C-alpha positions as CSV (number, residue, x, y, z in Angstrom):
1,M,8.5,32.0,194.7
2,R,5.5,33.5,192.9
3,S,7.9,34.9,190.3
4,L,9.2,31.4,189.4
5,P,6.4,30.5,187.0
6,L,6.6,33.8,185.3
7,L,10.4,33.4,184.9
8,L,9.9,29.9,183.3
9,I,7.3,31.3,180.9
10,L,9.8,34.0,179.8
11,L,12.5,31.4,179.3
12,I,10.5,29.0,177.0
13,P,10.9,31.1,173.8
14,L,14.6,31.3,174.4
15,V,14.9,27.5,174.9
16,S,12.8,26.8,171.8
17,H,14.9,29.1,169.7
18,A,18.2,27.5,170.9
19,E,16.8,24.1,170.0
20,E,15.3,25.1,166.7
21,L,16.0,22.6,164.0
22,T,17.4,23.7,160.6
23,V,17.3,22.1,157.2
24,T,20.4,20.2,155.9
25,P,20.1,20.5,152.1
26,Y,21.8,18.0,149.8
27,R,20.4,19.4,146.5
28,P,21.0,20.8,144.0
29,T,24.7,19.7,143.7
30,V,25.7,16.2,142.5
31,S,27.9,15.8,145.7
32,N,26.4,15.2,149.1
33,P,27.7,16.7,152.3
34,A,28.9,14.3,155.0
35,E,26.3,15.5,157.5
36,L,23.0,13.9,158.2
37,S,19.8,15.9,158.6
38,A,18.1,16.3,162.0
39,L,17.9,13.1,164.1
40,H,14.6,11.3,164.0
41,H,13.0,13.9,161.6
42,L,12.0,13.4,158.0
43,E,13.6,15.7,155.5
44,V,12.1,16.0,151.9
45,E,13.8,17.3,148.8
46,F,12.0,17.8,145.5
47,G,12.8,19.6,142.3
48,A,12.3,19.9,138.6
49,Q,15.0,19.9,136.0
50,L,15.4,20.0,132.2
51,N,18.5,18.5,130.5
52,Q,19.4,18.9,126.8
53,P,21.9,16.2,126.0
54,G,24.3,16.5,123.0
55,M,22.5,13.7,121.1
56,Q,19.4,15.9,120.6
57,V,17.3,14.2,123.2
58,E,15.4,16.4,125.6
59,R,14.9,15.0,129.1
60,S,12.7,16.5,131.8
61,S,12.4,14.9,135.3
62,L,11.2,15.5,138.9
63,P,13.9,14.3,141.2
64,F,13.1,13.5,144.9
65,L,14.9,12.5,148.0
66,L,13.7,11.4,151.5
67,K,16.2,11.5,154.3
68,Y,15.7,10.0,157.8
69,P,18.5,9.7,160.4
70,F,17.4,6.8,162.6
71,A,20.5,6.9,164.9
72,D,23.1,9.5,166.0
73,Q,25.5,8.8,163.0
74,W,23.3,6.7,160.8
75,G,20.6,7.6,158.3
76,L,18.5,6.1,155.4
77,L,18.2,7.9,152.0
78,V,15.5,7.0,149.5
79,G,15.5,8.9,146.2
80,G,14.9,8.8,142.5
81,E,12.8,10.5,139.9
82,A,9.0,10.8,140.4
83,W,8.5,11.4,136.7
84,I,10.7,11.4,133.6
85,K,9.9,12.6,130.1
86,S,12.4,11.8,127.3
87,R,11.7,13.3,123.9
88,S,13.6,12.9,120.6
89,E,12.7,13.3,116.9
90,E,11.6,9.7,116.8
91,E,9.5,9.2,120.0
92,S,8.4,10.7,123.4
93,I,8.5,8.4,126.4
94,S,7.4,9.3,130.0
95,G,7.0,7.5,133.3
96,F,8.4,6.8,136.8
97,G,12.2,6.6,137.1
98,N,14.5,4.3,139.0
99,T,14.6,4.4,142.8
100,W,17.8,4.2,144.9
101,V,18.2,3.3,148.5
102,L,21.2,4.2,150.6
103,L,22.5,3.6,154.1
104,K,24.6,6.5,155.2
105,H,27.2,6.7,158.0
106,Y,28.5,10.1,159.3
107,Y,31.7,10.5,161.3
108,P,32.9,13.9,162.5
109,I,36.7,14.2,162.9
110,S,36.8,17.8,164.2
111,P,34.4,20.8,164.3
112,T,35.4,21.7,160.7
113,L,36.1,18.3,159.2
114,A,33.8,15.3,158.7
115,V,33.6,12.1,156.5
116,G,30.7,10.2,155.4
117,F,30.0,6.9,153.6
118,E,27.0,5.9,151.6
119,A,26.2,2.3,150.3
120,G,23.1,0.9,148.6
121,A,21.4,0.0,145.4
122,V,19.6,1.6,142.5
123,L,16.4,-0.4,141.9
124,P,15.0,-0.9,138.4
125,S,11.6,0.7,139.1
126,A,11.5,2.5,135.7
127,R,10.4,1.0,132.4
128,P,13.4,-0.3,130.4
129,S,13.4,2.6,128.1
130,L,13.9,5.0,131.0
131,G,16.0,3.0,133.4
132,Q,18.8,0.5,133.5
133,G,16.6,-2.6,133.7
134,R,18.5,-4.3,136.5
135,T,19.7,-3.5,140.1
136,D,22.9,-1.5,140.3
137,Y,25.0,-1.4,143.5
138,L,27.0,1.6,144.6
139,G,29.2,3.1,147.3
140,N,30.2,6.8,147.9
141,L,33.0,8.3,150.1
142,I,32.5,11.9,151.3
143,V,34.9,14.4,152.8
144,S,33.5,17.8,154.0
145,Q,35.7,20.6,155.1
146,D,34.8,24.1,156.5
147,I,37.2,26.9,155.9
148,A,35.7,29.9,157.7
149,D,32.3,30.4,155.9
150,L,33.5,28.3,152.9
151,R,32.2,24.7,152.7
152,I,34.0,22.2,150.5
153,D,32.4,18.7,149.7
154,I,34.4,16.1,147.9
155,N,32.7,12.9,146.7
156,A,34.2,9.8,145.2
157,G,32.1,6.8,144.3
158,V,31.7,3.6,142.4
159,T,28.7,1.9,140.7
160,R,28.5,-1.7,139.6
161,R,26.0,-2.0,136.8
162,G,23.6,-4.9,137.0
163,F,23.4,-5.1,133.3
164,K,26.7,-5.7,131.5
165,E,26.9,-4.2,128.0
166,E,29.0,-6.0,125.5
167,D,32.7,-5.1,125.5
168,L,32.1,-2.5,128.3
169,D,33.1,-2.7,132.0
170,R,30.4,-3.0,134.6
171,Y,32.0,-0.4,136.8
172,R,31.5,3.4,136.7
173,Y,33.6,5.8,138.9
174,N,32.0,9.1,139.8
175,W,33.6,12.2,141.4
176,A,32.4,15.6,142.4
177,I,34.0,18.7,144.1
178,A,31.6,21.4,145.4
179,A,32.1,24.7,147.1
180,S,29.4,26.8,148.8
181,H,29.4,30.1,150.6
182,P,26.7,32.3,152.1
183,I,26.2,35.7,150.6
184,T,23.8,37.1,153.2
185,E,21.9,35.5,156.1
186,R,19.4,34.0,153.7
187,W,21.1,33.8,150.3
188,G,23.9,31.4,149.4
189,I,25.9,30.3,146.3
190,A,27.4,27.0,145.2
191,A,29.6,25.8,142.4
192,E,30.6,22.2,141.5
193,F,32.7,20.2,139.0
194,S,31.6,16.5,138.6
195,G,32.0,13.7,136.2
196,V,32.0,9.9,135.5
197,L,34.9,7.7,134.4
198,A,34.5,4.2,132.9
199,V,36.9,1.8,131.2
200,Q,36.5,1.8,127.4
201,Q,34.2,4.8,127.5
202,K,34.7,8.6,127.1
203,P,34.5,10.4,130.4
204,T,31.7,12.9,131.2
205,S,32.1,16.0,133.2
206,M,30.0,19.1,133.9
207,F,30.0,22.4,135.8
208,L,27.1,23.4,138.0
209,A,26.2,26.8,139.6
210,S,23.3,27.5,141.9
211,L,21.7,30.0,144.2
212,N,19.8,29.1,147.4
213,Y,17.4,31.0,149.5
214,L,16.6,30.1,153.2
215,M,12.9,30.9,153.4
216,T,12.6,29.6,157.0
217,P,15.0,27.6,159.2
218,Q,13.3,24.4,157.9
219,L,12.8,25.4,154.2
220,M,15.4,26.2,151.6
221,L,14.8,27.0,147.9
222,D,17.3,26.6,145.1
223,F,17.7,27.2,141.4
224,G,20.5,27.2,138.9
225,G,22.0,25.5,135.9
226,A,24.7,23.2,134.5
227,V,26.8,23.0,131.4
228,G,28.5,19.9,129.9
229,M,32.3,20.0,129.5
230,T,32.7,17.0,127.1
231,T,31.0,16.0,123.8
232,I,28.9,13.2,125.4
233,T,27.7,15.2,128.4
234,D,24.5,17.1,128.5
235,S,24.9,20.4,126.7
236,Y,23.0,22.2,129.4
237,G,20.5,21.8,132.2
238,V,18.4,24.1,134.4
239,F,16.7,23.2,137.7
240,A,14.7,24.5,140.7
241,G,13.6,22.9,143.9
242,F,13.4,22.8,147.6
243,S,14.6,21.1,150.8
244,W,12.1,20.9,153.6
245,L,12.7,19.6,157.2
246,I,9.4,18.3,158.5
247,A,9.6,19.5,162.1
248,P,7.0,20.7,164.7
């Protein structure tokens, strides 16, 4: 019986390793995966990005996202832009951006297929020149499929604008298709097509490519770029950031 305490001590590292929590990054793609992050743990995402729209307006921002699953298949997402700087030939404006709050539901169908649904609002926390000025409401449907090591995430959503522009519809329909694949145990790659459709407006679309690096099981770094595919989409964008699961 004296050997029992020693045996338990030897097994503790194995149990800890088996239960080790890992990060569930959503950034840097436009689309989200269906999964939630670790239950009852806060996960933080933060980044920096620079966009050069086709209308000669340079826009820099610091996007952030807080994720907290409060139940087995339910989570709360709070995100936005901690800082925005918009610069044109006429003026330069900076400040805090809009804030969005989403309730997310995750439903696994099989070990390789899952769906998710997000619903919430975009709050007008930015000054009028940097945000929409009124509360927008949105919903998003997600389908995530694993094919061997390849992950495919498909998002389809709708946003009802709080402010109705003259002769324009309130509704915007967004879509995104992303594919990601590991290169090594720590490095991975992702590519994505995404866009926005609206009645009486030209559609926007872009292509995004990124690399990610798993520094620790709880911390992933990412960087990459995006190019616009229509005349009214940003000409290009570059970004870098991290996803960090706050776990003991």
